[in-house]
GUNU-364000 format. One record per residue: residue in three letters; x, y negated, z of N, C-alpha, C in turn. Coordinates in Angstrom, 3 decimals. Example, Ala and Ser with C-alpha at 12.3 -4.5 7.8 and 13.67 -1.06 7.14 Angstrom:
BEGIN
(margu 'ALA'; (13.190; 5.690; 7.800); (12.300; 4.500; 7.800); (13.200; 3.300; 7.800)) (margu 'SER'; (12.850; 2.250; 7.080); (13.670; 1.060; 7.140); (12.900; -0.030; 7.870)) 
//
This chain:
BEGIN
(margu 'MET'; (99.520; -85.842; 126.880); (99.734; -87.282; 126.624); (100.230; -87.461; 125.269)) (margu 'ILE'; (99.680; -88.386; 124.392); (100.221; -88.665; 123.016); (101.442; -89.466; 123.130)) (margu 'THR'; (102.549; -89.065; 122.353); (103.792; -89.558; 122.402); (103.692; -90.915; 121.567)) (margu 'LYS'; (104.186; -91.997; 122.125); (104.237; -93.328; 121.511); (105.396; -93.369; 120.461)) (margu 'ARG'; (105.267; -94.085; 119.348); (106.220; -94.032; 118.265); (106.907; -95.392; 118.323)) (margu 'ILE'; (108.255; -95.370; 117.910); (109.013; -96.547; 117.695); (109.376; -96.499; 116.175)) (margu 'ILE'; (108.944; -97.680; 115.568); (109.087; -97.698; 114.023); (109.811; -98.918; 113.590)) (margu 'PRO'; (111.040; -98.743; 113.046); (111.564; -99.940; 112.369); (110.993; -100.306; 111.036)) (margu 'CYS'; (110.876; -101.505; 110.751); (110.343; -101.982; 109.436); (111.394; -102.638; 108.524)) (margu 'LEU'; (111.491; -102.130; 107.385); (112.470; -102.725; 106.300); (111.646; -103.523; 105.306)) (margu 'ASP'; (111.719; -104.840; 105.375); (111.190; -105.757; 104.340); (112.147; -105.882; 103.299)) (margu 'VAL'; (111.803; -105.539; 102.052); (112.802; -105.297; 100.881); (112.383; -106.429; 99.857)) (margu 'ARG'; (113.393; -107.214; 99.496); (113.099; -108.212; 98.379); (114.394; -108.162; 97.551)) (margu 'ASN'; (114.162; -108.026; 96.238); (115.281; -107.927; 95.151); (116.300; -106.977; 95.605)) (margu 'GLY'; (115.930; -105.902; 96.193); (116.832; -104.715; 96.401); (117.527; -104.804; 97.805)) (margu 'ARG'; (117.212; -105.789; 98.584); (117.826; -105.922; 99.815); (116.813; -106.053; 100.980)) (margu 'VAL'; (117.358; -105.618; 102.129); (116.440; -105.817; 103.297); (116.660; -107.257; 103.755)) (margu 'VAL'; (115.518; -107.918; 104.043); (115.568; -109.470; 104.508); (114.737; -109.429; 105.708)) (margu 'LYS'; (114.851; -110.608; 106.373); (113.957; -110.963; 107.648); (113.748; -112.415; 107.684)) (margu 'GLY'; (112.557; -112.684; 108.122); (112.236; -114.242; 108.365); (111.599; -114.353; 109.795)) (margu 'LYS'; (110.893; -115.509; 109.934); (110.186; -115.843; 111.170); (108.971; -116.479; 110.724)) (margu 'ASN'; (107.785; -115.988; 111.323); (106.418; -116.423; 110.843); (106.210; -116.372; 109.274)) (margu 'PHE'; (106.838; -115.229; 108.730); (106.801; -114.901; 107.361); (107.641; -116.016; 106.474)) (margu 'LYS'; (108.469; -116.745; 107.144); (109.226; -117.882; 106.351); (110.782; -117.811; 106.707)) (margu 'GLY'; (111.611; -118.594; 105.956); (112.940; -118.477; 106.299); (113.615; -117.209; 106.162)) (margu 'ILE'; (113.525; -116.568; 104.981); (113.958; -115.305; 104.749); (115.445; -115.312; 104.726)) (margu 'GLN'; (116.147; -114.369; 105.364); (117.583; -114.184; 105.157); (117.926; -112.694; 104.960)) (margu 'ASP'; (119.080; -112.537; 104.241); (119.452; -111.277; 103.757); (120.038; -110.575; 104.924)) (margu 'VAL'; (119.804; -109.159; 105.004); (120.273; -108.302; 106.132); (121.125; -107.186; 105.644)) (margu 'SER'; (120.738; -106.392; 104.740); (121.502; -105.076; 104.484); (120.924; -104.452; 103.308)) (margu 'ASP'; (121.599; -103.277; 103.028); (121.220; -102.384; 101.913); (120.048; -101.491; 102.424)) (margu 'PRO'; (118.962; -101.297; 101.725); (117.892; -100.587; 102.320); (118.068; -99.121; 102.547)) (margu 'VAL'; (118.807; -98.509; 101.588); (119.078; -97.085; 101.690); (120.139; -96.829; 102.839)) (margu 'GLU'; (120.999; -97.736; 103.051); (122.040; -97.399; 104.123); (121.405; -97.696; 105.577)) (margu 'MET'; (120.391; -98.657; 105.429); (119.619; -98.909; 106.690); (118.660; -97.864; 107.019)) (margu 'ALA'; (118.058; -97.212; 106.162); (117.111; -96.132; 106.321); (117.919; -94.937; 106.991)) (margu 'GLU'; (119.163; -94.611; 106.429); (120.060; -93.599; 107.042); (120.436; -93.960; 108.403)) (margu 'PHE'; (120.707; -95.198; 108.737); (120.942; -95.601; 110.076); (119.860; -95.235; 111.089)) (margu 'TYR'; (118.601; -95.675; 110.516); (117.520; -95.468; 111.474); (117.184; -94.057; 111.626)) (margu 'ASN'; (117.506; -93.206; 110.729); (117.225; -91.703; 110.626); (118.223; -91.261; 111.829)) (margu 'ARG'; (119.436; -91.708; 111.848); (120.395; -91.267; 112.924); (119.993; -91.778; 114.365)) (margu 'GLU'; (119.598; -92.972; 114.336); (119.279; -93.754; 115.552); (118.052; -93.092; 116.406)) (margu 'GLY'; (117.231; -92.250; 115.687); (116.093; -91.669; 116.389); (114.789; -92.320; 116.243)) (margu 'ALA'; (114.763; -93.119; 115.250); (113.335; -93.656; 114.900); (112.402; -92.622; 114.630)) (margu 'ASP'; (111.175; -92.851; 115.060); (110.036; -91.719; 114.878); (109.588; -91.833; 113.407)) (margu 'GLU'; (109.556; -93.038; 112.778); (109.174; -93.220; 111.458); (109.830; -94.373; 110.831)) (margu 'LEU'; (109.571; -94.598; 109.661); (110.201; -95.803; 108.929); (109.153; -96.483; 108.018)) (margu 'VAL'; (109.045; -97.701; 108.083); (108.295; -98.438; 107.108); (108.947; -99.342; 106.239)) (margu 'PHE'; (108.695; -99.151; 104.809); (109.380; -99.906; 103.713); (108.235; -100.832; 103.186)) (margu 'TYR'; (108.421; -102.176; 103.134); (107.541; -103.205; 102.547); (108.394; -103.857; 101.422)) (margu 'ASP'; (107.821; -103.808; 100.219); (108.287; -104.648; 99.038); (107.539; -105.907; 99.331)) (margu 'ILE'; (108.155; -106.859; 99.913); (107.394; -108.035; 100.290); (106.999; -109.120; 99.348)) (margu 'THR'; (107.562; -108.987; 98.028); (106.989; -109.913; 97.026); (106.299; -109.182; 95.852)) (margu 'ALA'; (106.066; -107.823; 95.931); (105.423; -107.078; 94.866); (104.072; -107.730; 94.564)) (margu 'SER'; (103.286; -108.002; 95.791); (101.900; -108.534; 95.552); (101.804; -109.962; 94.819)) (margu 'VAL'; (102.748; -110.773; 95.402); (102.843; -112.182; 94.856); (103.281; -112.199; 93.366)) (margu 'GLU'; (104.324; -111.370; 93.156); (104.790; -111.331; 91.714); (104.003; -110.362; 90.851)) (margu 'GLU'; (103.001; -109.804; 91.354); (102.012; -108.969; 90.595); (102.854; -107.870; 89.781)) (margu 'ARG'; (103.618; -107.019; 90.503); (104.414; -106.167; 89.911); (104.324; -104.775; 90.587)) (margu 'GLY'; (104.835; -103.621; 90.083); (104.932; -102.451; 90.797); (106.002; -102.376; 91.883)) (margu 'ILE'; (105.942; -101.542; 92.704); (106.864; -101.314; 93.928); (108.161; -100.743; 93.401)) (margu 'PHE'; (109.170; -101.025; 94.115); (110.612; -100.503; 93.781); (110.602; -99.078; 93.972)) (margu 'THR'; (110.709; -98.216; 93.009); (110.745; -96.755; 93.065); (112.167; -96.255; 93.148)) (margu 'ASP'; (113.218; -96.868; 92.568); (114.504; -96.302; 92.664); (115.021; -96.336; 94.006)) (margu 'ILE'; (114.892; -97.424; 94.874); (115.341; -97.479; 96.127); (114.595; -96.536; 97.022)) (margu 'LEU'; (113.294; -96.381; 96.750); (112.417; -95.562; 97.531); (112.878; -93.986; 97.335)) (margu 'GLU'; (113.010; -93.618; 96.210); (113.508; -92.279; 95.944); (114.882; -91.804; 96.552)) (margu 'LYS'; (115.808; -92.806; 96.518); (117.059; -92.617; 97.225); (116.950; -92.528; 98.720)) (margu 'ALA'; (116.148; -93.363; 99.359); (115.915; -93.368; 100.744); (115.196; -92.121; 101.232)) (margu 'ALA'; (114.121; -91.843; 100.412); (113.365; -90.698; 100.872); (114.091; -89.332; 100.886)) (margu 'SER'; (115.166; -89.314; 99.961); (115.895; -88.001; 99.670); (117.024; -87.800; 100.910)) (margu 'ARG'; (117.198; -89.029; 101.680); (118.343; -88.988; 102.605); (117.860; -89.068; 104.113)) (margu 'ILE'; (116.510; -89.131; 104.305); (116.080; -89.239; 105.650); (115.106; -88.136; 105.897)) (margu 'PHE'; (114.934; -87.812; 107.177); (114.071; -86.672; 107.588); (112.976; -87.168; 108.648)) (margu 'ILE'; (112.614; -88.280; 108.566); (111.494; -88.835; 109.287); (110.325; -89.390; 108.287)) (margu 'PRO'; (109.115; -89.323; 108.895); (108.079; -89.785; 108.033); (108.356; -91.304; 107.450)) (margu 'LEU'; (107.977; -91.499; 106.287); (108.136; -92.811; 105.543); (106.855; -93.411; 105.035)) (margu 'THR'; (106.590; -94.681; 105.486); (105.270; -95.336; 104.998); (105.923; -96.436; 103.964)) (margu 'VAL'; (105.213; -96.543; 102.877); (105.572; -97.545; 101.900); (104.494; -98.425; 101.465)) (margu 'GLY'; (104.760; -99.760; 101.346); (103.696; -100.708; 100.905); (104.319; -101.838; 100.106)) (margu 'GLY'; (103.337; -102.487; 99.483); (103.862; -103.683; 98.709); (103.333; -103.371; 97.295)) (margu 'GLY'; (102.509; -104.295; 96.806); (101.941; -104.050; 95.271); (101.094; -102.737; 95.118)) (margu 'ILE'; (100.455; -102.305; 96.145); (99.569; -101.089; 95.960); (98.238; -101.542; 95.602)) (margu 'ASN'; (97.799; -101.377; 94.418); (96.496; -101.839; 93.906); (95.600; -100.834; 93.256)) (margu 'THR'; (96.187; -99.691; 92.932); (95.435; -98.682; 92.231); (95.696; -97.198; 92.716)) (margu 'LEU'; (95.001; -96.216; 92.476); (95.314; -94.841; 92.770); (96.745; -94.418; 92.170)) (margu 'GLU'; (96.949; -95.004; 90.984); (98.238; -94.565; 90.290); (99.357; -95.040; 91.150)) (margu 'ASP'; (99.226; -96.261; 91.765); (100.285; -96.804; 92.686); (100.417; -95.868; 93.800)) (margu 'PHE'; (99.417; -95.427; 94.358); (99.477; -94.256; 95.542); (100.156; -93.188; 95.042)) (margu 'ASP'; (99.812; -92.632; 93.882); (100.361; -91.408; 93.454); (101.937; -91.705; 93.097)) (margu 'ARG'; (102.231; -92.726; 92.468); (103.650; -92.871; 92.164); (104.610; -93.022; 93.543)) (margu 'VAL'; (103.980; -93.709; 94.474); (104.829; -93.873; 95.806); (104.963; -92.475; 96.422)) (margu 'LEU'; (103.886; -91.710; 96.552); (103.812; -90.424; 97.206); (104.880; -89.409; 96.422)) (margu 'LYS'; (104.896; -89.471; 95.183); (105.813; -88.664; 94.299); (107.294; -89.053; 94.494)) (margu 'CYS'; (107.456; -90.329; 94.933); (108.796; -90.740; 95.178); (109.341; -90.313; 96.566)) (margu 'GLY'; (108.437; -89.759; 97.324); (108.951; -89.255; 98.650); (108.253; -89.802; 99.743)) (margu 'ALA'; (107.320; -90.832; 99.707); (106.626; -91.399; 100.778); (105.643; -90.369; 101.380)) (margu 'ASP'; (105.532; -90.484; 102.739); (104.493; -89.558; 103.358); (103.115; -90.232; 103.611)) (margu 'LYS'; (103.178; -91.729; 103.697); (101.973; -92.450; 103.799); (102.135; -93.708; 102.911)) (margu 'VAL'; (100.983; -94.230; 102.570); (100.966; -95.545; 101.781); (100.312; -96.583; 102.353)) (margu 'SER'; (100.825; -97.654; 102.461); (100.278; -98.804; 103.127); (99.675; -99.813; 102.081)) (margu 'VAL'; (98.482; -100.152; 102.263); (97.700; -100.962; 101.354); (97.199; -102.225; 102.072)) (margu 'ASN'; (97.485; -103.399; 101.430); (97.057; -104.658; 102.168); (96.349; -105.536; 101.187)) (margu 'SER'; (96.995; -106.414; 100.396); (96.270; -107.246; 99.457); (95.574; -106.482; 98.422)) (margu 'GLY'; (95.849; -105.304; 98.071); (95.172; -104.504; 97.022); (93.769; -104.071; 97.614)) (margu 'ALA'; (93.784; -103.763; 98.867); (92.501; -103.423; 99.475); (91.551; -104.673; 99.680)) (margu 'ILE'; (92.161; -105.788; 99.856); (91.328; -106.986; 99.921); (90.672; -107.369; 98.637)) (margu 'LYS'; (91.509; -107.188; 97.502); (90.935; -107.455; 96.178); (89.856; -106.366; 95.864)) (margu 'ASN'; (90.171; -105.007; 96.246); (89.349; -103.930; 95.943); (89.151; -102.951; 96.960)) (margu 'PRO'; (88.214; -103.218; 98.010); (88.116; -102.398; 99.203); (87.856; -100.984; 98.798)) (margu 'ASP'; (87.219; -100.617; 97.658); (86.978; -99.272; 97.291); (88.213; -98.256; 97.229)) (margu 'ILE'; (89.429; -98.969; 97.028); (90.557; -98.175; 96.856); (90.901; -97.395; 98.230)) (margu 'ILE'; (90.501; -97.910; 99.307); (90.697; -97.249; 100.595); (89.982; -95.939; 100.594)) (margu 'GLU'; (88.639; -95.996; 100.231); (87.895; -94.800; 100.148); (88.342; -93.701; 99.235)) (margu 'LYS'; (88.672; -94.245; 97.967); (89.010; -93.378; 96.836); (90.371; -92.745; 97.172)) (margu 'ALA'; (91.275; -93.356; 97.781); (92.588; -92.818; 98.238); (92.432; -91.786; 99.240)) (margu 'ALA'; (91.470; -92.154; 100.222); (91.422; -91.273; 101.387); (90.718; -89.912; 100.960)) (margu 'LYS'; (89.888; -89.985; 99.911); (89.257; -88.814; 99.312); (90.219; -87.915; 98.690)) (margu 'LYS'; (91.135; -88.687; 97.818); (92.025; -87.950; 97.040); (93.323; -87.348; 97.725)) (margu 'TYR'; (93.868; -88.237; 98.640); (95.050; -87.714; 99.268); (95.004; -87.506; 100.780)) (margu 'GLY'; (93.762; -87.695; 101.424); (93.597; -87.464; 102.850); (93.719; -88.821; 103.588)) (margu 'ASP'; (92.873; -89.006; 104.553); (92.926; -90.241; 105.289); (94.239; -90.484; 106.009)) (margu 'GLN'; (94.992; -89.306; 106.293); (96.230; -89.555; 107.012); (97.289; -90.212; 106.177)) (margu 'CYS'; (97.043; -90.220; 104.893); (98.040; -90.829; 103.865); (97.760; -92.380; 103.693)) (margu 'VAL'; (96.580; -92.831; 104.117); (96.105; -94.111; 103.855); (96.304; -95.131; 105.138)) (margu 'VAL'; (97.173; -96.015; 105.057); (97.466; -97.012; 106.124); (96.951; -98.277; 105.705)) (margu 'LEU'; (96.065; -98.920; 106.369); (95.608; -100.265; 106.080); (96.441; -101.280; 106.931)) (margu 'SER'; (97.228; -102.026; 106.250); (98.115; -103.010; 106.792); (97.356; -104.400; 106.773)) (margu 'MET'; (97.386; -105.138; 107.950); (96.729; -106.371; 108.007); (97.687; -107.497; 108.470)) (margu 'ASP'; (97.784; -108.595; 107.797); (98.533; -109.746; 108.324); (97.491; -110.744; 108.938)) (margu 'ILE'; (97.608; -111.061; 110.156); (96.497; -111.809; 110.899); (97.082; -112.980; 111.446)) (margu 'LYS'; (96.392; -114.037; 111.507); (96.665; -115.437; 112.074); (95.387; -116.029; 112.726)) (margu 'ARG'; (95.601; -116.682; 113.703); (94.506; -117.418; 114.328); (94.305; -118.751; 113.480)) (margu 'VAL'; (92.976; -118.822; 113.156); (92.569; -120.019; 112.521); (91.343; -120.497; 113.172)) (margu 'ASP'; (91.246; -121.654; 113.774); (90.214; -122.294; 114.584); (89.663; -121.341; 115.601)) (margu 'GLY'; (90.520; -120.623; 116.289); (90.240; -119.714; 117.331); (89.779; -118.406; 116.916)) (margu 'ARG'; (89.748; -118.105; 115.629); (89.330; -116.783; 115.043); (90.488; -116.144; 114.495)) (margu 'TYR'; (90.378; -114.776; 114.560); (91.513; -113.958; 113.862); (91.100; -113.914; 112.414)) (margu 'ARG'; (92.020; -114.320; 111.638); (91.677; -114.368; 110.157); (92.733; -113.473; 109.356)) (margu 'LEU'; (92.216; -112.922; 108.284); (92.975; -111.991; 107.540); (93.690; -112.754; 106.429)) (margu 'PHE'; (94.987; -112.484; 106.192); (95.870; -113.188; 105.224); (96.203; -112.218; 104.193)) (margu 'SER'; (96.440; -112.602; 102.985); (96.885; -111.821; 101.926); (98.195; -112.398; 101.191)) (margu 'LYS'; (98.654; -111.714; 100.185); (99.847; -112.132; 99.421); (101.172; -112.359; 100.377)) (margu 'GLY'; (101.386; -111.392; 101.302); (102.408; -111.632; 102.140); (102.306; -112.597; 103.215)) (margu 'GLY'; (101.098; -112.849; 103.565); (100.775; -113.862; 104.679); (100.675; -115.286; 104.047)) (margu 'ARG'; (100.635; -115.348; 102.768); (100.535; -116.711; 102.237); (99.128; -117.257; 102.106)) (margu 'VAL'; (98.103; -116.437; 101.865); (96.736; -116.810; 101.285); (95.680; -116.544; 102.480)) (margu 'ASP'; (94.969; -117.502; 103.095); (93.996; -117.198; 104.039); (92.727; -116.716; 103.188)) (margu 'THR'; (92.284; -115.586; 103.506); (91.123; -114.987; 102.753); (89.904; -115.520; 103.343)) (margu 'GLY'; (89.858; -115.944; 104.518); (88.632; -116.339; 105.182); (87.931; -115.199; 105.858)) (margu 'ILE'; (88.371; -113.943; 105.704); (87.848; -112.715; 106.228); (88.103; -112.553; 107.838)) (margu 'ASP'; (87.087; -112.246; 108.651); (87.311; -111.947; 109.987); (88.187; -110.640; 110.052)) (margu 'ALA'; (89.392; -110.744; 110.587); (90.294; -109.683; 110.645); (89.718; -108.436; 111.439)) (margu 'VAL'; (88.930; -108.719; 112.522); (88.519; -107.677; 113.362); (87.412; -106.870; 112.584)) (margu 'GLU'; (86.624; -107.494; 111.995); (85.559; -106.929; 111.157); (86.202; -106.155; 109.952)) (margu 'TRP'; (87.201; -106.765; 109.411); (87.963; -105.987; 108.310); (88.589; -104.709; 108.742)) (margu 'ALA'; (89.159; -104.648; 110.016); (89.748; -103.497; 110.485); (88.680; -102.421; 110.704)) (margu 'VAL'; (87.499; -102.754; 111.239); (86.347; -101.883; 111.357); (85.983; -101.289; 110.054)) (margu 'ASP'; (85.760; -102.219; 109.025); (85.373; -101.843; 107.681); (86.447; -100.890; 107.104)) (margu 'GLY'; (87.612; -101.188; 107.204); (88.671; -100.355; 106.529); (88.746; -98.937; 107.087)) (margu 'VAL'; (88.458; -98.769; 108.488); (88.531; -97.432; 109.144); (87.133; -96.795; 108.627)) (margu 'ASN'; (86.107; -97.438; 108.578); (84.821; -96.740; 108.081); (84.994; -96.291; 106.643)) (margu 'ARG'; (85.839; -96.937; 105.849); (86.117; -96.588; 104.487); (87.024; -95.425; 104.370)) (margu 'GLY'; (87.732; -95.053; 105.453); (88.706; -93.973; 105.396); (90.157; -94.134; 105.711)) (margu 'ALA'; (90.518; -95.337; 106.074); (91.820; -95.636; 106.540); (92.184; -94.828; 107.802)) (margu 'GLY'; (93.346; -94.121; 107.728); (93.630; -93.143; 108.839); (94.475; -93.837; 109.943)) (margu 'GLU'; (94.977; -95.052; 109.597); (95.956; -95.748; 110.599); (95.878; -97.123; 110.056)) (margu 'LEU'; (96.057; -98.118; 111.181); (96.186; -99.466; 110.951); (97.546; -99.951; 111.377)) (margu 'VAL'; (98.159; -100.886; 110.556); (99.327; -101.722; 110.935); (98.735; -103.123; 111.210)) (margu 'VAL'; (98.757; -103.613; 112.443); (98.207; -104.818; 112.813); (99.379; -105.833; 113.083)) (margu 'ASN'; (99.571; -106.752; 112.173); (100.728; -107.648; 112.176); (100.287; -109.105; 112.421)) (margu 'SER'; (100.819; -109.701; 113.470); (100.426; -110.937; 113.855); (101.512; -112.005; 113.188)) (margu 'ILE'; (100.904; -112.785; 112.259); (101.802; -113.768; 111.739); (102.273; -114.768; 112.853)) (margu 'ASP'; (101.395; -115.055; 113.816); (101.714; -116.088; 114.780); (102.992; -115.697; 115.653)) (margu 'THR'; (103.109; -114.441; 115.905); (104.242; -113.878; 116.722); (105.374; -113.366; 115.799)) (margu 'ASP'; (105.266; -113.280; 114.618); (106.276; -112.575; 113.700); (107.643; -113.240; 113.827)) (margu 'GLY'; (108.647; -112.404; 114.217); (110.057; -112.953; 114.510); (110.250; -113.919; 115.489)) (margu 'VAL'; (109.327; -114.182; 116.327); (109.390; -115.137; 117.406); (110.130; -114.516; 118.601)) (margu 'LYS'; (109.971; -113.303; 118.778); (110.597; -112.420; 119.847); (110.003; -112.850; 121.295)) (margu 'GLU'; (108.817; -113.217; 121.428); (108.247; -113.517; 122.665); (107.126; -112.579; 123.174)) (margu 'GLY'; (107.086; -111.400; 122.516); (106.130; -110.314; 122.755); (105.088; -110.152; 121.778)) (margu 'PHE'; (104.488; -109.068; 121.890); (103.365; -108.693; 120.742); (102.143; -109.530; 121.092)) (margu 'ASP'; (101.159; -109.626; 120.173); (99.935; -110.393; 120.404); (99.066; -109.396; 121.029)) (margu 'LEU'; (99.047; -109.207; 122.313); (98.291; -108.382; 123.025); (96.821; -108.544; 122.992)) (margu 'GLU'; (96.481; -109.786; 123.115); (95.078; -110.186; 123.136); (94.475; -109.750; 121.779)) (margu 'MET'; (95.087; -110.015; 120.664); (94.467; -109.586; 119.331); (94.468; -108.097; 119.152)) (margu 'LEU'; (95.641; -107.452; 119.514); (95.607; -105.989; 119.499); (94.454; -105.261; 120.357)) (margu 'GLN'; (94.266; -105.813; 121.497); (93.238; -105.283; 122.315); (91.896; -105.316; 121.773)) (margu 'GLU'; (91.693; -106.497; 121.127); (90.389; -106.755; 120.582); (90.051; -105.773; 119.308)) (margu 'ILE'; (91.120; -105.403; 118.564); (91.000; -104.506; 117.491); (90.947; -103.151; 118.013)) (margu 'ALA'; (91.758; -102.792; 119.034); (91.788; -101.385; 119.449); (90.452; -101.034; 120.100)) (margu 'ALA'; (89.796; -101.898; 120.646); (88.421; -101.713; 121.255); (87.317; -101.393; 120.195)) (margu 'ARG'; (87.640; -101.572; 118.968); (86.687; -101.469; 117.939); (86.850; -100.301; 116.988)) (margu 'VAL'; (88.098; -99.684; 117.027); (88.335; -98.609; 116.088); (89.008; -97.327; 116.828)) (margu 'LYS'; (88.821; -96.251; 116.175); (89.308; -95.061; 116.787); (90.505; -94.335; 115.949)) (margu 'VAL'; (91.332; -95.029; 115.306); (92.328; -94.415; 114.705); (93.567; -94.978; 115.236)) (margu 'PRO'; (94.806; -94.405; 115.012); (96.078; -94.984; 115.527); (96.264; -96.372; 115.023)) (margu 'ILE'; (96.825; -97.159; 115.923); (97.196; -98.567; 115.650); (98.791; -98.690; 115.752)) (margu 'ILE'; (99.296; -99.199; 114.836); (100.836; -99.722; 114.863); (100.794; -101.152; 115.031)) (margu 'ALA'; (101.336; -101.579; 116.223); (101.450; -103.026; 116.449); (102.752; -103.634; 115.858)) (margu 'SER'; (102.629; -104.756; 115.226); (103.791; -105.385; 114.683); (103.759; -107.024; 114.787)) (margu 'GLY'; (105.005; -107.468; 115.091); (105.202; -108.855; 115.229); (105.363; -109.332; 116.645)) (margu 'GLY'; (106.642; -109.776; 116.949); (106.780; -110.383; 118.311); (107.767; -109.701; 119.258)) (margu 'ALA'; (108.241; -108.479; 118.998); (109.094; -107.732; 119.833); (110.465; -108.492; 120.054)) (margu 'GLY'; (110.769; -108.750; 121.226); (112.078; -109.372; 121.534); (112.912; -108.623; 122.606)) (margu 'LYS'; (112.281; -107.919; 123.396); (113.007; -107.162; 124.581); (112.262; -105.906; 124.854)) (margu 'LYS'; (112.902; -105.055; 125.615); (112.371; -103.799; 125.830); (111.134; -103.803; 126.565)) (margu 'GLU'; (110.876; -104.737; 127.400); (109.739; -104.952; 128.251); (108.434; -105.199; 127.331)) (margu 'ASP'; (108.716; -105.829; 126.179); (107.617; -106.090; 125.271); (106.930; -104.727; 124.848)) (margu 'PHE'; (107.693; -103.770; 124.815); (107.172; -102.496; 124.372); (106.448; -101.669; 125.546)) (margu 'SER'; (107.002; -101.928; 126.724); (106.141; -101.264; 127.766); (104.884; -101.942; 128.012)) (margu 'GLU'; (104.872; -103.358; 127.938); (103.650; -104.076; 127.966); (102.626; -103.705; 126.879)) (margu 'LEU'; (103.302; -103.473; 125.634); (102.462; -103.052; 124.589); (101.704; -101.677; 124.865)) (margu 'PHE'; (102.569; -100.785; 125.238); (102.039; -99.340; 125.524); (101.159; -99.162; 126.712)) (margu 'ALA'; (101.021; -100.269; 127.500); (100.071; -100.190; 128.499); (98.620; -100.388; 128.195)) (margu 'LEU'; (98.554; -100.913; 126.725); (97.235; -101.165; 126.300); (96.542; -99.856; 125.788)) (margu 'GLU'; (95.298; -99.777; 125.943); (94.604; -98.620; 125.437); (94.614; -98.619; 123.932)) (margu 'GLY'; (94.894; -97.474; 123.221); (94.609; -97.452; 121.833); (95.732; -97.829; 120.901)) (margu 'ILE'; (96.865; -98.231; 121.481); (98.137; -98.613; 120.740); (99.021; -97.391; 120.627)) (margu 'ASP'; (99.241; -96.962; 119.449); (99.991; -95.648; 119.347); (101.570; -95.951; 119.060)) (margu 'ALA'; (101.858; -97.113; 118.430); (103.254; -97.300; 117.954); (103.655; -98.841; 117.977)) (margu 'GLY'; (104.783; -99.132; 118.117); (105.373; -100.387; 118.169); (106.336; -100.466; 116.993)) (margu 'LEU'; (106.193; -101.469; 116.134); (106.900; -101.695; 114.903); (107.742; -102.987; 115.150)) (margu 'ALA'; (109.026; -102.935; 114.665); (109.854; -104.242; 114.885); (110.954; -104.161; 113.692)) (margu 'ALA'; (111.614; -105.261; 113.558); (112.541; -105.556; 112.441); (113.821; -105.979; 113.021)) (margu 'SER'; (113.874; -107.288; 113.166); (115.108; -107.985; 113.533); (115.870; -107.419; 114.722)) (margu 'ILE'; (115.129; -107.156; 115.811); (115.823; -106.703; 116.927); (116.564; -105.418; 116.822)) (margu 'PHE'; (116.005; -104.598; 115.825); (116.660; -103.346; 115.483); (117.722; -103.535; 114.443)) (margu 'HIS'; (117.382; -104.365; 113.464); (118.474; -104.605; 112.366); (119.712; -105.153; 112.991)) (margu 'PHE'; (119.660; -106.029; 113.935); (120.778; -106.676; 114.406); (121.369; -106.141; 115.681)) (margu 'LYS'; (120.825; -104.998; 115.979); (121.311; -104.098; 117.088); (121.103; -104.886; 118.448)) (margu 'GLU'; (120.118; -105.747; 118.544); (119.860; -106.433; 119.845); (119.258; -105.342; 120.832)) (margu 'ILE'; (118.536; -104.407; 120.259); (118.102; -103.296; 120.997); (118.220; -101.989; 120.181)) (margu 'ARG'; (118.964; -101.023; 120.847); (119.092; -99.744; 120.037); (117.949; -98.764; 120.473)) (margu 'ILE'; (117.491; -98.087; 119.498); (116.368; -97.244; 119.656); (116.318; -96.323; 120.752)) (margu 'GLY'; (117.524; -95.535; 120.832); (117.744; -94.497; 121.887); (117.674; -95.177; 123.255)) (margu 'GLU'; (118.248; -96.357; 123.343); (118.286; -97.121; 124.691); (116.757; -97.547; 125.087)) (margu 'LEU'; (116.076; -98.040; 123.959); (114.674; -98.341; 124.230); (113.778; -97.233; 124.730)) (margu 'LYS'; (114.018; -96.099; 124.019); (113.298; -94.855; 124.358); (113.693; -94.420; 125.799)) (margu 'ARG'; (114.809; -94.411; 126.193); (115.177; -94.147; 127.436); (114.520; -94.921; 128.529)) (margu 'TYR'; (114.511; -96.281; 128.208); (113.896; -97.200; 129.179); (112.411; -96.883; 129.300)) (margu 'LEU'; (111.799; -96.721; 128.129); (110.303; -96.463; 128.119); (109.933; -95.163; 128.916)) (margu 'ARG'; (110.890; -94.081; 128.686); (110.631; -93.000; 129.465); (110.639; -93.127; 131.014)) (margu 'ALA'; (111.700; -93.916; 131.330); (111.860; -94.227; 132.896); (110.644; -95.072; 133.379)) (margu 'GLU'; (109.882; -95.812; 132.434); (108.772; -96.468; 132.759); (107.572; -95.736; 132.786)) (margu 'GLY'; (107.571; -94.489; 132.412); (106.487; -93.578; 132.442); (105.693; -93.463; 131.136)) (margu 'VAL'; (106.362; -94.047; 129.988); (105.887; -93.961; 128.729); (106.251; -92.804; 127.951)) (margu 'GLU'; (105.398; -91.945; 127.442); (105.847; -90.676; 126.714); (106.322; -91.016; 125.426)) (margu 'VAL'; (107.656; -90.679; 125.165); (108.289; -90.838; 123.871); (109.097; -89.684; 123.513)) (margu 'ARG'; (109.459; -89.544; 122.201); (110.312; -88.492; 121.865); (111.665; -88.836; 121.873)) (margu 'LEU'; (112.587; -88.174; 122.720); (114.012; -88.384; 122.838); (114.724; -87.532; 121.967)) 
//
């Protein structure tokens, strides 16, 4: 049985970890390097760093914070935000990231997925998607969830995997920060269409949300932020609960 992963997400803005609800109402949380070290000790399986304003501000990702964090933790690190070129992939990987997450950059230039997969291996290329329901359809949003691209999100997931993405982060804007559970319907629809690992993001509020998530076929990891940041759920406690529920996790 494949082990399910628990992944905290650090949204970084102006050198600080922040968190909002439905991608709005951003509040300050903590220092990203200190928080990365905390999660390394807590038993997180991986860590995700997003520079949440890099795409909107059209600038490169934070490399100083990344280098410090990568040098102090011993779990896989995925980094995203402002990834538009192969040079961006190169810079982030050289700073210590294990995987690179591309979102708005791939929407602007889908060829970057294929080129990065060929150069660095598909296991390095994570396609991150911010998705919201619009008129009953799953629609892909860019620029940190600000811009409706008009693209069908399920078809985009299929296209991204065909181009070489080795993993998907599927983030529901509708459930982000709401803490009423993952968007299981949306996740199921995407999982039925692709054969790569899927990281579910947006909506975790209690331990039961993760056991419901992992009951779905094709979901490999649960990603969350505020419930871990504010210690509403401790990762060790969550993993022990999941193990008792019959979910295979690394303790």
